[in-house]
C-alpha positions in Angstrom: 6.4 39.5 -8.9 9.4 39.0 -6.8 9.0 35.3 -5.7 6.8 32.4 -6.5 4.0 33.4 -4.1 2.8 35.4 -7.1 1.7 38.6 -5.4 0.2 41.2 -7.6 2.1 44.6 -7.3 1.1 48.0 -8.5 4.1 49.8 -10.1 3.9 53.5 -10.9 6.6 55.3 -12.9 8.3 58.5 -11.8 6.8 61.6 -13.3 10.0 62.5 -15.2 12.8 60.3 -16.4 13.1 56.6 -16.0 12.3 54.4 -12.9 9.5 53.5 -10.5 8.1 55.9 -7.9 5.6 53.7 -6.2 5.6 49.9 -5.6 2.9 48.4 -3.4 0.7 45.4 -3.1 -2.3 45.3 -5.5 -5.5 45.2 -3.4 -7.4 44.0 -6.5 -5.2 41.0 -7.2 -6.9 37.8 -6.2 -3.7 36.1 -5.0 -2.5 38.6 -2.3 -5.4 41.1 -2.0 -2.9 43.9 -1.4 -0.4 42.1 0.9 3.2 42.5 0.0 6.6 41.8 1.7 9.2 44.5 2.1 11.7 42.7 0.1 9.4 42.6 -2.9 8.8 46.3 -2.7 12.4 47.4 -2.0 14.0 45.2 -4.7 11.6 46.5 -7.3 11.5 50.2 -6.4 15.2 50.6 -5.4 17.4 47.7 -6.4 20.9 48.0 -5.1 22.6 46.9 -8.3 24.3 48.3 -11.4 21.8 48.5 -14.2 22.9 47.4 -17.7 21.9 50.2 -20.1 24.1 49.6 -23.2 25.0 46.5 -25.2 28.6 45.4 -24.5 31.2 43.3 -26.4 34.6 42.1 -25.3 37.5 43.9 -27.0 41.1 43.3 -26.0 40.0 41.6 -22.8 37.6 44.4 -21.7 33.8 44.8 -22.0 33.1 48.0 -23.9 29.8 49.6 -25.1 28.7 49.0 -28.6 25.6 49.3 -30.9 22.8 46.9 -30.9 23.6 45.8 -34.4 27.2 45.1 -33.5 26.3 43.1 -30.4 23.6 41.0 -32.1 25.9 40.3 -35.1 28.8 39.3 -32.8 26.5 37.1 -30.7 25.0 35.4 -33.8 28.4 34.8 -35.4 29.7 33.1 -32.2 26.7 31.0 -31.7 26.5 30.0 -35.3 30.1 28.9 -35.3 29.4 26.7 -32.3 26.3 25.3 -34.0 28.3 24.5 -37.1 30.9 22.8 -35.1 28.5 20.8 -33.0 26.5 17.6 -33.8 22.8 18.4 -34.2 22.8 21.6 -32.2 25.0 20.3 -29.4 27.6 23.0 -29.8 25.4 25.6 -28.0 24.1 25.4 -24.5 21.2 27.6 -23.4 20.5 28.5 -19.7 17.2 30.0 -18.9 15.6 31.3 -15.7 12.5 31.5 -13.5 12.9 35.3 -13.9 11.4 35.3 -17.4 7.8 35.7 -18.3 5.9 32.7 -19.6 6.2 34.1 -23.1 9.9 34.6 -22.9 10.4 31.2 -21.4 8.4 29.6 -24.2 10.2 31.5 -26.9 13.6 30.6 -25.4 12.7 26.9 -25.3 11.4 27.1 -28.8 14.7 28.6 -30.0 16.8 26.2 -28.0 14.9 23.0 -28.9 13.3 23.8 -32.2 15.7 26.3 -33.6 19.1 25.0 -32.4 18.0 21.5 -31.6 20.3 21.4 -28.5 19.9 18.9 -25.7 21.9 21.3 -23.6 19.1 23.5 -22.4 18.0 24.0 -18.9 17.1 26.7 -16.3 18.2 27.7 -12.9 14.8 26.3 -11.6 16.4 22.9 -11.8 18.8 24.0 -9.1 15.9 24.4 -6.7 12.8 22.5 -7.8 13.8 19.4 -9.9 13.6 16.9 -7.1 10.1 17.9 -6.1 9.1 17.8 -9.8 10.5 14.3 -10.2 8.7 13.1 -7.1 5.4 14.6 -8.3 5.7 12.8 -11.6 6.6 9.5 -9.8 3.5 9.8 -7.5 0.9 11.4 -9.7 2.1 11.2 -13.3 2.1 15.0 -13.4 4.1 18.0 -12.0 2.8 20.7 -9.6 1.2 20.5 -6.2 -2.4 19.2 -5.8 -3.3 21.8 -3.2 -3.7 25.6 -3.7 -3.7 28.6 -1.3 -7.4 28.0 -0.8 -6.5 24.9 1.2 -4.4 26.7 3.7 -7.2 27.9 6.0 -8.8 24.4 5.9 -5.7 22.5 7.1 -5.4 21.7 10.8 -1.8 20.6 10.7 0.8 22.6 8.9 4.0 20.5 8.6 6.8 22.7 7.2 9.8 20.5 6.4 13.1 21.8 5.1 11.7 25.2 4.3 11.6 28.6 5.9 8.5 30.4 4.4 8.7 33.1 7.1 11.9 34.3 5.4 11.4 33.1 1.8 7.6 33.5 1.3 6.4 36.0 4.0 3.0 36.7 2.5 2.2 33.0 2.2 3.5 32.4 5.7 1.1 34.9 7.0 -1.8 32.7 5.7 -0.1 29.6 7.2 0.5 31.2 10.6 -3.1 32.5 10.7 -4.5 29.1 10.1 -2.1 27.4 12.6 -3.2 29.9 15.2 -6.7 28.5 15.2 -7.6 26.5 18.3 -7.7 23.2 16.4 -4.6 23.7 14.4 -0.8 23.6 14.8 2.4 24.4 13.1 5.2 21.8 13.2 8.6 22.7 11.6 11.2 20.1 10.7 14.6 21.8 10.2 18.1 21.4 11.5 18.1 25.2 12.1 15.8 27.0 14.4 14.7 29.2 11.6 12.3 32.2 11.6 9.5 29.8 10.9 10.6 27.4 13.6 10.7 30.2 16.2 6.9 30.6 16.0 6.1 27.0 15.6 4.1 24.9 18.1 6.9 22.3 17.8 10.3 22.3 16.2 11.9 19.0 15.2 15.7 19.7 14.8 16.9 16.7 12.8 20.5 16.2 11.7 21.6 17.6 8.3 20.7 15.1 5.6 18.4 13.1 7.9 15.1 13.9 6.1 14.5 10.6 4.4 15.3 8.6 7.5 12.8 10.8 9.5 10.1 10.5 6.9 10.5 6.7 6.8 10.4 6.6 10.6 7.2 8.6 10.6 5.6 6.3 8.1 6.6 3.3 10.1 4.9 4.8 13.2 1.8 5.7 11.2 1.5 2.0 10.3 2.4 0.7 13.8 -0.2 3.0 15.4 -3.0 2.1 13.0 -3.2 5.6 11.4 -3.2 4.4 7.8 -6.3 5.5 5.8 -6.9 2.0 4.5 -9.9 3.0 2.4 -8.0 5.7 0.5 -4.9 3.5 0.1 -7.0 0.7 -1.3 -9.1 2.9 -3.6 -6.6 5.3 -5.0 -3.0 4.0 -4.7 -0.5 1.3 -5.8 2.7 0.1 -4.1 1.8 0.5 -0.4 2.4 -3.2 0.5 5.8 -3.2 -1.2 6.9 -0.1 0.6 5.6 -1.3 4.0 7.8 -4.4 3.7 10.9 -2.3 3.1 10.4 0.3 5.9 13.1 0.5 8.5 12.5 0.1 12.2 11.1 3.4 13.4 13.5 3.7 16.4 16.5 3.0 14.2 15.4 5.4 11.5 14.7 8.1 14.1 18.2 7.6 15.6 19.7 7.9 12.1 17.8 11.2 11.6 19.1 12.5 15.0 15.6 12.8 16.6 13.7 11.2 19.4 11.0 8.6 18.8 8.7 11.1 20.7 9.2 13.6 17.8 8.4 10.9 15.3 5.2 10.1 17.1 4.2 13.7 17.2 4.5 13.9 13.4 2.6 10.6 13.0 -0.2 11.8 15.3 -0.5 15.2 13.6 -1.0 13.5 10.2 -4.4 12.1 11.5 -5.8 15.6 11.0 -6.1 17.3 7.6 -2.4 18.2 6.9 -0.6 20.3 4.4 3.0 19.2 4.1 5.2 22.0 2.8 8.8 21.5 1.7 11.5 23.5 0.0 15.2 23.6 -0.7 16.2 21.7 2.5 14.6 18.6 1.0 15.2 19.2 -2.7 18.9 20.3 -2.8 20.3 16.9 -1.9 21.6 13.7 -3.5 18.5 12.2 -1.9 16.2 15.0 -2.9 13.8 13.0 -5.1 13.6 10.1 -2.6 13.0 12.5 0.3 10.3 14.4 -1.6 8.7 11.1 -2.5 8.8 10.0 1.1 6.9 13.2 2.1 4.3 12.4 -0.5 4.1 8.9 0.8 3.1 10.3 4.2 0.3 12.1 2.6 -0.9 9.1 0.7 -0.7 6.7 3.6 -2.8 9.0 5.8 -5.3 10.0 3.2 -4.1 13.6 3.1 -4.9 14.1 -0.6 -8.2 15.9 -0.2 -9.0 19.7 -0.2 -7.4 21.2 2.9 -4.5 18.8 2.8 -1.7 17.4 0.6 1.9 17.7 -0.5 2.8 21.3 -1.3 6.3 22.0 -2.6 7.3 25.7 -2.1 8.8 27.2 -5.3 11.4 29.9 -5.1 11.7 32.1 -8.2 8.9 34.3 -9.5 8.1 32.2 -12.5 9.6 28.8 -11.7 6.2 27.1 -12.4 6.0 29.0 -15.7 9.4 27.7 -16.7 8.3 24.2 -16.0 5.1 24.5 -18.0 6.2 26.6 -20.9 9.8 26.4 -21.7 10.5 22.9 -23.0 13.1 22.4 -20.3 12.2 19.0 -18.9 9.1 18.4 -20.9 7.3 19.9 -23.9 4.9 22.8 -23.2 1.9 21.7 -21.0 4.1 18.9 -19.4 4.0 16.9 -22.6 6.4 13.9 -22.2 9.7 14.7 -23.8 10.3 11.3 -25.5 6.7 10.5 -26.5 6.6 10.3 -30.4 3.0 11.7 -30.6 3.8 14.7 -28.5 7.1 15.3 -30.3 5.2 15.3 -33.6 2.7 17.8 -32.4 5.4 20.1 -31.1 7.3 19.9 -34.3 4.2 20.6 -36.4 3.3 23.6 -34.3 6.8 25.0 -34.6 7.0 24.1 -38.2 10.4 22.4 -37.8 11.6 18.9 -38.7 10.9 16.4 -35.8 14.4 15.1 -36.3 15.7 18.5 -35.1 14.2 18.1 -31.7 16.6 16.5 -29.2 15.9 13.0 -28.0 16.1 13.7 -24.3 15.9 16.8 -22.0 19.6 16.9 -21.3 21.9 16.4 -18.3 20.8 19.4 -16.1 22.8 22.6 -15.4 25.7 20.8 -13.7 26.0 18.3 -16.6 25.8 21.2 -19.1 28.8 22.8 -17.4 30.6 19.5 -17.6 30.2 19.6 -21.4 31.7 23.0 -21.9 34.9 22.6 -23.8 33.8 19.2 -25.1 30.5 19.1 -26.9 29.6 22.7 -25.9 31.5 25.6 -27.4 29.1 28.5 -26.7 26.6 29.4 -24.0 23.6 31.7 -24.1 22.5 32.7 -20.6 19.3 34.5 -20.1 18.3 36.2 -16.7 20.6 33.9 -14.8 23.8 34.1 -12.9 25.4 30.6 -12.9 28.8 31.9 -11.7 27.1 32.8 -8.4 24.2 30.3 -8.3 25.7 27.0 -9.3 27.7 24.7 -7.0 31.5 24.6 -7.1 31.5 28.0 -8.6 35.2 28.3 -9.3 34.9 25.3 -11.7 31.8 26.9 -13.3 33.8 30.1 -13.8 36.7 28.3 -15.4 34.5 26.4 -17.8 32.6 29.5 -18.8 35.8 31.3 -19.5 36.5 28.7 -22.1 33.2 29.2 -23.9 31.9 31.9 -26.2 29.4 33.4 -23.7 26.4 35.6 -24.5 24.7 37.0 -21.3 21.3 38.6 -21.3 20.4 40.4 -18.0 19.1 43.5 -16.4 22.0 43.9 -14.0 25.7 43.6 -14.0 26.5 40.2 -12.4 29.5 37.9 -11.9 28.5 36.0 -15.1 28.3 39.3 -17.1 31.9 39.9 -16.2 32.9 36.7 -18.2 30.7 37.4 -21.2 31.9 38.0 -24.8 28.6 39.8 -25.6 26.1 41.4 -23.1 22.5 42.2 -23.9 20.9 44.6 -21.4 17.4 43.3 -20.8 14.2 44.6 -19.2 13.0 43.3 -15.8 9.7 43.3 -13.9 7.8 46.5 -14.3 9.3 47.0 -17.7 8.0 43.9 -19.6 4.6 42.7 -20.9 3.5 39.1 -20.5 2.3 36.6 -17.9 3.7 34.6 -15.1 2.6 31.5 -13.1 3.0 31.2 -9.4 3.6 28.1 -7.3 -0.2 27.2 -7.0 -0.6 27.2 -10.8 -2.1 30.7 -11.1 -1.3 32.6 -14.3 -1.2 36.4 -13.8 -0.8 39.3 -16.3 2.3 41.5 -15.9 2.5 44.9 -17.6 5.2 47.5 -18.2 4.8 50.4 -15.9 7.6 52.4 -17.5 9.4 52.8 -20.8 12.8 51.2 -20.9 15.9 53.3 -21.9 16.9 53.2 -25.6 19.7 50.8 -24.9 17.5 48.1 -23.3 15.3 45.5 -24.9 12.9 42.9 -23.5 13.9 39.2 -23.3 11.2 38.4 -25.9 12.6 41.0 -28.3 16.2 39.7 -27.9 15.3 36.1 -28.4 13.5 37.1 -31.6 16.4 39.2 -32.8 18.8 36.3 -32.3 16.4 33.8 -34.0 16.1 36.1 -37.0 19.8 35.9 -37.5 20.3 32.2 -36.7 17.0 30.4 -37.5 15.0 32.6 -39.9 11.2 31.9 -40.0 11.2 30.2 -36.6 9.1 33.0 -35.2 6.7 35.5 -36.6 8.4 38.9 -36.8 8.3 40.8 -34.5 7.4 38.7 -31.5 4.4 40.0 -29.6 3.6 38.8 -26.1 -0.1 38.1 -26.8 0.5 36.2 -30.0 3.2 34.1 -28.2 0.9 33.3 -25.3 -1.9 32.3 -27.7 0.5 29.8 -29.5 1.7 28.5 -26.1 -1.9 28.1 -24.8 -3.0 26.3 -27.9 -0.1 23.9 -27.6 -1.0 22.9 -24.0 -4.6 22.0 -25.0 -5.6 18.6 -23.6 -2.4 18.3 -21.5 -2.2 18.1 -17.6 -1.2 21.8 -17.6 -3.9 23.0 -20.0 -3.8 26.8 -20.5 -6.0 26.8 -23.6 -8.9 28.5 -21.8 -6.8 31.4 -20.8 -6.3 34.5 -22.9 -5.1 38.1 -22.4 -8.8 39.2 -22.6 -9.7 36.8 -19.8 -6.8 37.9 -17.7 -7.7 41.6 -18.3 -11.1 40.8 -16.7 -10.1 38.3 -14.0 -6.5 39.3 -13.4 -5.4 35.8 -12.6 -6.5 32.2 -13.6 -5.3 28.9 -12.2 -4.6 26.0 -14.6 -5.8 23.6 -15.7 -8.1 25.9 -17.5 -9.4 24.0 -20.6 -12.3 26.3 -21.2 -12.8 30.1 -21.0 -15.0 29.7 -17.9 -13.0 27.1 -16.1 -10.3 27.6 -13.5 -8.4 24.7 -11.8 -8.7 23.9 -8.1 -7.5 21.0 -6.1 -6.1 18.4 -8.4 -6.9 14.7 -8.7 -9.7 14.6 -6.2 -13.3 14.0 -7.4 -16.2 14.0 -5.0 -17.6 16.0 -2.1 -15.8 16.7 1.2 -18.0 19.1 3.1 -21.6 19.3 4.2 -21.9 22.5 2.3 -20.8 20.8 -0.9 -23.2 18.0 -0.4 -26.1 20.4 0.2 -25.2 22.3 -3.0 -25.0 19.2 -5.1 -28.1 17.0 -5.0 -26.1 14.0 -6.4 -23.2 14.4 -3.9 -24.7 12.4 -1.2 -24.9 9.4 -3.5 -21.4 9.9 -4.9 -18.4 8.3 -3.1 -15.1 10.0 -3.0 -12.8 9.2 -5.9 -9.5 10.2 -7.3 -8.0 10.2 -10.8 -4.3 10.4 -11.7 -2.6 10.7 -15.0 -0.5 7.6 -14.3 -0.7 4.4 -16.4 -2.9 2.7 -13.7 -4.9 5.8 -12.9 -3.8 5.5 -9.3 -1.2 7.4 -7.2 2.1 5.6 -6.7 4.0 5.1 -3.4 7.7 5.6 -3.9 10.6 3.2 -3.6 13.5 5.6 -3.2 16.4 4.6 -1.0 18.9 6.8 0.7 22.3 7.4 -0.9 25.3 8.2 1.4 25.9 11.9 1.7 28.7 12.8 -0.7 31.0 14.4 1.8 31.5 13.6 5.5 33.3 15.7 8.1 36.8 14.6 9.3 39.7 16.0 11.2 40.8 18.3 8.4 37.2 19.5 7.7 35.3 19.1 11.0 32.3 21.3 10.4 29.3 20.9 8.1 28.3 23.8 5.8 24.6 24.4 5.0 23.1 27.2 2.9 19.7 29.0 3.1 17.9 32.2 2.4 17.7 35.5 4.3 14.5 37.4 4.6 15.9 40.5 3.0 17.5 39.0 -0.1 16.7 37.0 -3.1 18.4 34.4 -5.3 22.1 35.3 -6.0 21.5 38.7 -4.4 22.4 41.0 -7.3 19.7 43.4 -6.4 20.5 43.5 -2.6 23.8 42.2 -1.4 25.9 42.9 1.7 29.7 43.4 1.4 30.6 40.3 3.3 28.9 37.0 3.8 27.8 36.3 7.3 28.5 32.8 8.7 26.2 31.9 11.6 27.6 29.4 14.1 26.6 28.2 17.5 28.2 29.7 20.6 29.9 26.3 21.2 31.3 26.2 17.7 32.6 29.7 18.1 34.1 28.8 21.5 36.0 26.0 19.8 37.7 28.7 17.7 38.5 31.0 20.6 42.2 30.8 19.9 41.8 31.7 16.3 39.1 34.4 16.3 39.5 37.8 17.8 36.6 39.1 19.8 35.7 41.8 22.4 34.7 40.8 25.9 31.1 39.8 26.4 30.7 42.5 29.1 31.3 45.3 26.7 28.4 47.8 26.3 29.2 48.4 22.7 28.4 46.2 19.8 31.0 43.6 19.2 33.2 44.5 16.2 33.0 42.2 13.2 34.9 38.9 13.6 36.3 37.5 10.4 37.4 34.0 9.5 37.9 31.9 6.4 35.5 29.1 5.6 37.5 26.5 3.7 36.2 23.5 1.7 37.9 21.1 -0.6 36.9 23.4 -3.5 37.6 26.9 -2.2 38.0 29.4 0.6 36.1 32.5 1.3 36.3 35.3 3.9 33.2 35.7 6.2 32.0 37.7 9.1 31.2 35.3 12.0 28.0 35.7 14.0 27.3 33.6 17.1 23.7 32.3 16.9 22.0 29.9 19.3 19.6 28.8 16.5 22.5 27.0 14.7 23.4 23.5 15.8 26.9 22.8 17.1 29.3 21.9 14.3 27.3 23.6 11.6 28.2 26.6 9.6 25.3 28.5 8.1 25.8 30.7 5.0 23.3 32.6 2.9 22.9 31.8 -0.8 22.9 35.5 -1.8 26.6 36.1 -2.1 28.5 34.7 -5.0 31.5 33.5 -3.0 29.4 31.0 -1.0 29.1 28.5 -3.9 32.8 28.4 -4.3 32.5 26.0 -1.4 29.6 23.8 -2.3 29.5 20.4 -4.0 28.5 19.6 -7.6 27.2 16.1 -6.7 23.6 15.8 -7.9 20.6 13.7 -7.3 20.9 10.9 -9.8 17.3 11.3 -11.1 16.5 15.0 -10.8 20.0 16.3 -11.5 19.6 18.8 -8.6 22.8 19.6 -6.7 23.6 18.8 -3.1 23.8 22.4 -2.0 22.8 21.8 1.6 25.7 19.8 3.0 29.5 19.7 2.6 32.5 19.5 4.9 34.4 22.7 5.8 36.8 24.1 8.4 37.1 27.6 9.9 40.4 29.4 10.0 41.4 32.8 11.3 42.8 35.1 8.6 46.3 35.1 10.1 46.3 31.3 10.1 45.1 31.1 6.6 47.8 33.5 5.4 50.5 31.5 7.2 49.3 28.3 5.7 49.4 29.8 2.2 52.9 31.0 2.8 54.0 27.5 4.0 52.3 25.8 1.0 54.0 28.3 -1.4 57.4 27.6 0.2 56.8 23.9 -0.1 
């Protein structure tokens, strides 16, 4: 797996030595049936990164190779000292990842919560998915999307909002595009940027940066004004609609605030009359209004009855095992989405883990940004697994400074910016080298296997978590940790929960390859969630009782009904001004992934509109437009209130005037971004901050002047 689509890949090792010779889509895998994107193949077969092949420890300021015994003892000593100095495990923070197997995520959460007892445990998935997760809980009482990939061909409207699946999820986008190409279907894209997805859309709505909640509320107001509410569904299955209706803004005013025409709003409202899948991604989630905007998109589905097969709210997850991290790891809930503070669930978790319930932390913690805030205060040591916070977190210079003050243990397959700060480094196996399972964005659990032996200096995440636990919390795990036994414990702990894996086993996955949860029995696999009752003539014909059974829905909320949201917009944390006249936004490129360790260009490329570039004509050197040769690289500094980086400037008509677009895949980019977070999800406001552009010579002159002053 390379991303959360969950494509099955065939990995074959080289005949001699170490490495992969063949990587291709697996035609037998039920998720992708052989399809694969080039990024997934290239980054697995030939990652452009420095492999970690030996344990490292810091001596006299340098990272030097050492033995496994020395590295593990050094790590255990540093973590133990922090635990002894903390209050109930607070001295150690643990940062996990959507790049781990389900088994490793479960074991890491068990170590962090049940072994250390730390509240300071989270994963990089919070940086991209937490707002959608919070909105799902608000609306449905449970995490994860109601629809599945099976619903894509049945939808007639595909509304992609704040996401670019053509770049981020190309295999999934192929299915979306095929469905939208049908005569009775359409693709509408809501995005400030004319992205790769917007380029092929039937209609592109270019709203202003941060205008998502205003636009969603405008669309809902027009749904109501034009009598497009599914009154029967709203009455039968929801709560809170009347209260929301009273608080809606005037549609024209909200449209103006979002920077769009009322005609665009009406187009969205009309499209929702047909079976609609609403997809959204980081453009919605990574905002101080991320939870409210996600909830507003769900509200559009609820008000129009788009909560049946072939429709619904579908958040697009990024990392390969983001869903698995949410289900398995005890990050924001106990395994199976058990509520974190519920005494009954806490008791069952403690009993399963054979630890005192008092050791379990009282709340899931402050999120990754809040964890960084505590380094140097409550937190003295950090254990980071398969994550690169120095590159991936906002206001990266501050993150780097904080981590430099901590005892830092880093476990990773590749040398990263975070590795460079570590006191101890564990070289870990990656995809194609590990045994276990993963869970994709539509809740499907797949088996992953090692295609090749790892070098002698490398261990799997699961082995390393067990090795540390043996030294710090003896008897927490059976020794040694085996993936199948860990999965069985995890699956049993999810029994009876909304994310029930208890009917899944390695034997079943060997036979079926992939199974979607909830799967409470060995012959059950989950489909569309919450909906009960027939929707098609074929279903009615197949079920003799179906014609007499009305549609119904059931939700794990206190009332058993879906809830409309009440979120209100907060002001964006940083506006443009004379000193910082441009707005920075960040996004993915088709050929790179996450913090880009496996495939990274030398220089970040800043895309700006021709008009924005023209405004810098006196500062940026360029060749005449009439030249037959390619223009040489034009360089500039992008400067925010937190940092400055050098970029190559590219003129691009798909970027709005006044906007600077930068990819997330270079570590320098997050030196610019804000650490402000959504107050409920704790997800950072990556998508908007104020910047200026300076030519290098101007920047150097300014630095000299400031130094002289």
